[in-house]
C-alpha atoms as one frame of an Amber mdcrd trajectory, in Angstrom:
protein
  40.420  -4.115  -9.249  38.929  -1.763 -11.888  39.498   1.845 -11.165  37.710
   5.215 -11.894  40.503   5.917 -14.144  40.088   2.955 -16.428  36.335   3.956
 -16.757  37.203   7.402 -17.615  39.868   6.286 -20.277  37.305   3.824 -21.861
  34.515   6.501 -21.946  36.754   9.054 -23.102  35.897  11.670 -20.319  37.560
  12.987 -17.139  37.400  11.131 -13.853  35.392  14.090 -12.476  32.801  13.500
 -14.944  32.625   9.867 -14.142  32.271  10.851 -10.578  29.418  13.206 -11.422
  27.567  10.440 -13.249  27.950   8.079 -10.369  26.618  10.596  -7.818  23.693
  11.530  -9.987  24.722  14.978 -10.800  22.356  16.744 -13.336  25.570  18.686
 -14.767  26.261  15.830 -17.224  24.356  15.224 -20.556  22.289  12.293 -21.220
  24.688  11.238 -23.918  27.784  11.241 -21.727  25.839   9.440 -18.841  24.930
   6.602 -21.225  28.710   6.378 -22.475  30.058   6.405 -18.845  27.397   3.767
 -17.732  28.209   1.576 -20.709  31.957   1.776 -19.847  31.350   0.802 -16.235
  29.268  -2.162 -17.435  31.725  -3.233 -19.863  34.447  -3.147 -17.145  32.551
  -4.365 -14.459  33.244  -1.486 -12.169  31.254  -1.057  -9.031  31.581   2.325
  -7.247  32.801   2.476  -3.552  29.566   3.241  -1.722  31.424   4.805   1.178
  33.426   7.167  -1.144  30.222   7.990  -2.887  28.483   9.045   0.316  31.436
  11.119   1.442  31.812  12.965  -1.926  28.044  13.640  -2.157  27.044  13.986
   1.471  24.512  11.397   0.805  23.944   7.936   2.100  22.312   6.852  -1.029
  19.814   5.083   1.196  16.076   5.677   1.898  14.356   4.603   5.092  11.097
   3.016   5.089   8.668   2.496   8.105   5.684  -0.105   7.770   3.307  -1.402
  10.316   4.692  -4.973  10.104   6.964  -7.024   8.117   4.735 -10.041   7.456
   1.499 -10.615   5.598   0.174 -10.376   2.024  -0.147  -6.578   2.149   3.389
  -5.146   3.305   5.486  -7.619   1.076   4.298  -6.193  -2.231   4.780  -2.636
  -0.798   8.380  -3.259   0.269   9.240  -5.115  -2.995   7.817  -2.235  -5.098
   9.903   0.386  -3.274  13.034  -1.684  -3.291  12.613  -2.501  -6.996  12.392
   1.116  -7.868  15.378   2.334  -5.654  17.488  -0.549  -6.920  17.107   0.635
 -10.451  18.234   4.109  -9.265  21.307   2.590  -7.595  19.968   3.391  -4.202
  19.451   1.258  -1.130  16.398   0.628   1.201  16.428   0.325   4.902  13.209
  -0.998   6.633  11.885  -0.781  10.076   8.457  -1.753  11.466   6.383   0.498
  13.667   3.728  -2.148  14.649   0.878   0.364  14.855   2.378   1.897  17.920
   3.110   5.600  18.144   6.265   5.030  20.405   7.446   2.149  18.283   6.924
   4.292  15.034   8.799   6.986  16.606  11.534   4.609  17.547  11.762   3.217
  14.005  12.142   6.614  12.452  14.984   7.641  14.830  16.734   4.388  14.076
  16.546   5.366  10.369  17.564   9.122  10.840  20.559   7.894  12.890  21.470
   5.794   9.824  21.681   9.007   8.068  19.079   8.010   5.409  18.545  10.677
   2.694  14.805  10.516   3.108  11.905   8.680   4.698   8.916   6.693   3.137
   6.347   6.353   5.874   3.359   4.039   6.249   2.635   4.927   9.840  -0.763
   4.738  11.490  -0.351   6.478  15.001   1.724   9.744  14.573  -0.072  12.922
  14.481   0.080  15.075  11.364   1.843  17.942  13.285   4.721  15.463  14.128
   5.132  14.341  10.683   5.182  17.909   9.473   7.859  18.718  12.089   9.819
  15.449  11.070   9.856  16.922   7.453  12.113  19.743   8.638  14.777  17.234
   9.752  14.742  14.893   6.890  12.499  14.635   3.644   9.286  12.784   4.271
   7.130  10.850   1.716   3.821   9.235   2.953   2.192   6.237   1.590  -1.768
   6.126   2.041  -1.658   8.845   4.808  -2.639  12.115   3.458  -1.488  15.060
   5.503  -2.834  18.463   4.266   0.734  20.378   4.283   2.416  17.313   2.995
  -0.296  16.196   0.441   2.171  16.946  -2.327   4.382  14.169  -1.064   1.581
  11.531  -0.566   0.659   8.394  -2.792  -2.623   7.214  -1.527  -5.478   4.974
  -2.690  -9.239   6.321  -2.665 -10.383   3.994  -0.122 -13.936   5.622  -0.008
 -14.233   4.877  -3.625 -13.318   1.396  -3.037 -15.794   0.692  -0.339 -18.400
   2.410  -2.687 -17.642   0.270  -5.560 -17.708  -2.996  -3.621 -21.076  -2.118
  -2.118 -22.350  -0.935  -5.407 -21.407  -4.319  -7.161 -23.566  -6.130  -4.427
 -26.511  -3.929  -4.969 -26.101  -4.276  -8.708 -26.473  -8.009  -7.997 -29.774
  -7.464  -6.147 -28.550  -7.637  -2.671 -30.131  -5.154  -0.334 -29.343  -6.668
   3.256 -25.697  -6.169   3.190 -23.511  -6.312   6.238 -20.154  -4.370   6.467
 -17.172  -6.102   8.454 -14.478  -3.430   8.901 -11.131  -3.104  10.602  -9.979
  -0.804  13.373 -12.131   2.272  12.712  -9.185   4.577  13.884  -7.367   3.653
  10.734  -8.153   5.768   7.903  -8.445   2.850   5.416 -11.087   1.289   7.522
 -12.926   4.638   8.161 -13.043   5.551   4.446 -14.095   2.182   3.275 -16.862
   2.122   5.717 -17.868   5.535   4.481 -17.941   4.327   0.914 -20.304   1.392
   1.943 -22.793   3.825   3.790 -22.752   6.191   0.694 -23.671   3.234  -1.857
 -26.279   2.149   0.556 -27.693   5.700   1.052 -27.836   6.235  -2.743 -29.852
   3.011  -2.898 -32.352   4.340  -0.292 -31.377   1.565   2.185 -31.230   2.445
   5.987 -28.325   0.609   7.752 -29.196  -0.758  11.072 -26.261  -0.491  13.684
 -26.144  -4.364  13.896 -25.310  -4.440  10.061 -21.716  -3.107  10.747 -19.083
  -4.819  12.737 -15.793  -3.228  13.566 -13.077  -5.867  14.218  -9.351  -5.948
  13.126  -7.767  -6.466   9.546  -6.918 -10.194  10.057  -8.699 -13.616   9.220
  -9.564 -14.155  12.880 -11.133 -10.786  12.932 -13.435 -11.584  10.056 -14.219
 -15.023  11.601 -15.296 -13.441  14.859 -17.178 -10.571  13.184 -19.258 -13.073
  11.173 -19.993 -15.045  14.346 -21.187 -11.767  15.780 -23.603 -11.345  12.904
 -24.855 -14.759  13.284 -25.374 -14.100  17.020 -27.418 -10.851  15.906 -29.537
 -13.084  13.767 -28.453 -11.211  10.593 -30.846 -12.277   7.766 -28.827 -10.611
   5.041 -27.558 -12.127   1.726 -24.257 -10.309   1.456 -21.125  -9.214   3.285
 -18.550  -6.580   2.298 -15.340  -7.342   4.217 -12.950  -4.380   4.482  -9.977
  -6.365   3.502  -9.240 -10.066   1.940  -8.014 -11.561   5.197 -11.139 -10.873
   6.985 -13.062 -12.055   4.029 -11.300 -15.385   4.297 -12.567 -15.426   7.900
 -16.141 -14.837   6.750 -15.786 -17.704   4.293 -14.502 -19.972   7.074 -17.312
 -18.974   9.523 -19.883 -19.448   6.718 -18.594 -23.078   6.011 -18.666 -23.734
   9.727 -22.425 -22.963   9.861 -23.043 -24.873   6.675 -23.846 -21.734   4.676
 -22.889 -22.050   1.041 -20.973 -19.131  -0.699 -22.148 -17.755  -3.017 -25.531
 -19.554  -3.315 -26.717 -18.539   0.100 -24.249 -15.649   1.002 -22.294 -13.427
  -1.327 -18.913 -12.149  -0.031 -16.720  -9.432  -1.492 -13.306  -8.516   0.007
 -10.650  -5.773  -0.489  -6.949  -5.698  -1.624  -6.778  -8.455  -4.053  -4.110
 -10.377  -2.095  -2.383 -13.415  -3.757  -4.301 -15.839  -1.706  -7.817 -14.461
  -3.107  -7.400 -16.514  -6.238  -6.641 -19.660  -4.448  -9.229 -19.958  -1.887
 -12.503 -22.053  -2.773 -14.439 -20.253  -3.974 -12.133 -17.725  -5.431 -12.715
 -14.333  -3.873 -14.311 -11.417  -5.700 -12.479  -8.350  -4.319 -11.347  -4.793
  -4.888  -7.739  -4.564  -6.319  -5.435  -2.405  -4.253  -2.324  -1.649  -6.608
   0.149  -1.977  -3.850   3.315  -2.706  -5.965   2.595   0.110  -8.214   1.691
   2.619  -5.369   5.071   1.636  -3.801   6.887   2.160  -6.995   5.210   5.645
  -7.423   6.144   6.651  -3.943   9.763   5.532  -4.399  10.093   7.432  -7.709
   8.559  10.622  -5.997  11.140  10.276  -3.212  14.039   9.810  -5.638  12.887
  13.048  -7.715  12.346  15.028  -4.702  15.648  14.018  -2.715  18.161  13.544
  -5.511  16.815  15.698  -8.409  15.113  18.481  -6.202  12.051  18.115  -8.445
   8.649  19.384  -7.292   6.265  16.453  -6.519   2.373  16.336  -6.735  -0.075
  14.289  -4.861  -0.924  11.024  -6.411  -3.912   8.932  -5.800  -4.865   5.606
  -7.338  -8.268   4.150  -7.602  -9.240   0.557  -6.499 -10.660  -1.707  -9.224
 -13.184  -4.569  -9.213 -11.874  -8.246  -9.779 -14.685 -10.537 -10.393 -14.406
 -14.161  -9.162 -16.827 -16.618  -7.627 -18.072 -15.492  -4.233 -20.830 -13.013
  -5.428 -24.051 -14.177  -7.257 -27.498 -12.898  -7.674 -29.412 -12.025  -4.424
 -31.163 -15.075  -2.869 -34.712 -14.498  -1.627 -35.104 -16.062   1.844 -38.782
 -15.932   1.298 -39.123 -17.477  -1.980 -35.646 -19.243  -2.662 -35.566 -17.609
  -5.917 -32.954 -15.193  -7.376
């Protein structure tokens, strides 16, 4: 078994210096860090994590709460965080809150009791005041959940801009009768994307009737049932903006069930750019949600804030358009022309 003394001998430094490098101390020069790291790699030395934690009063683990563990959205988020932490020789412990306040609290307490060094939170139901209070116990970093007094610790997506860009793209293709199918309106993502849709429609001088908007839930079945609701309302539009890709897939399924061709008779745009979007038929035009990149940014923010005591700043990403095959020029119901 390789010892710390062997590492110190090969690197030509003291055992105390090796210990500082292992524990991420800033009292070591970059040149020395490289020399010690190379010695550890050459010898195949692996630090004892329990001893590290005892010496540094750190667990070298960060906790993360997400709404759920399955689905195309949360996987890239968790992978992005884990990738960034692993590069920094830290560990990730994950718990699910399932969009329920009590379960979110339970998940947080589970992680705090494991003595994590900080928390990365994607919570939906906890009040801002509760998160601010929690930050007094353990450093809190937020993903896509801005809190005013913790804004410097939040990585978010400009969802309003995304809703605007999706709708603007349909408008630029000549569509005027555009429906919006959105998830649970109490979710900030849904609220902001709907606001972006309304802003684009208002700029185009188009009044949005109440029956053009359907609030459902962010799943395929939600999109399917919302499209059925539009059919029942005899919606005579030419395009649908779906608040996420899962709902857009439901719209495509409902359209096929009714013999409506996409994009010839109905244009559809989604949001997220999930992996499946490029494999459905036709391939889905959507807005790219940089989930992996945002997750890595939030992990780096936590690493800097917790272990390097660095001041962090709010970080906001923008969704970008991904053009595929579900949007075409508007189809005139009266003339059959585009």
